[in-house]
N, C-alpha and C positions, 0 to 999 in steps of 0.2 A: 504495500498499499504505500508505504512511504517514499517508495522509487517512482510511483505513479505520480504522487503528490507533488514532487520535486520536478518532474520531466513538465509537468502542468504549468506549474509556478514559472519555470524556465521558458516553456512557449508562451506563456503570455507574456513573461517579461520584453521579449521579443517583438510584441506587436507595438503599433505605433501607439502615441499619449491616448488619441481620441476612440480607439478601439480599447484599449486596457480602461478608461473610465467608463466607457460603457459597460465592460464586465463588471466593474467596481460595482457599478450600478445594480447591476444582474442580482448578484450576488448579495449584495446589502438587501437588496429586495427578496431575495428569497428565504429570509432570516425572519421576515415578517414583524421588524422593529419599528416602532411608530415613524412617522414621515415628519419631517418639518413642520408643515403645515397641522399633523397634528399636535404637535408638542406646544407652538405658538400657539392652537385652539386651547390645550388646557390650561396654557400659562393666562392667557385672556380669561378664562373661566374661574382662576384662581384670584386672577386681580378683581375682578367683580363683585366676587364673594366678599373678599377682604374688606372694601369700600363698602358695601353693603352691610359689613358687619361692626364696619366703623360708625357709618352712618345711623344707622339704629340703636348705637351706645351698647350693643353686646360686648363688644371689646374695648379695654381701656387702652389710650396708647403712654407709652413711655418712651421719654427722651433718650437717644441715643448714647449718651453721657452717664445717665442712670444705668442704663444696662453694662456698657462698659464697666464702669466703677462696681457693679455688684460683681461681675465675673473676676476681676482683679482682685476683688478681697476673697471670693471664695477658692479662688486657686493660687493666692500668695503663699510662699514658703518660706 
């Protein structure tokens, strides 16, 4: 198997750049990973949820300086 994979890799590396890019895209697609548009959509949904929680008073905002001071106190040695 390793010899076959090495041969495929060598053959792929000998392809022109545009063909290698197409191959990479097809391989990544075959993994069924989320696409960039899926990731963007999920981040938009998360941002909208967080804004809604802030607007409704469901969460309380904390200044960054306060957060970092608390972390420094907690992990100071």
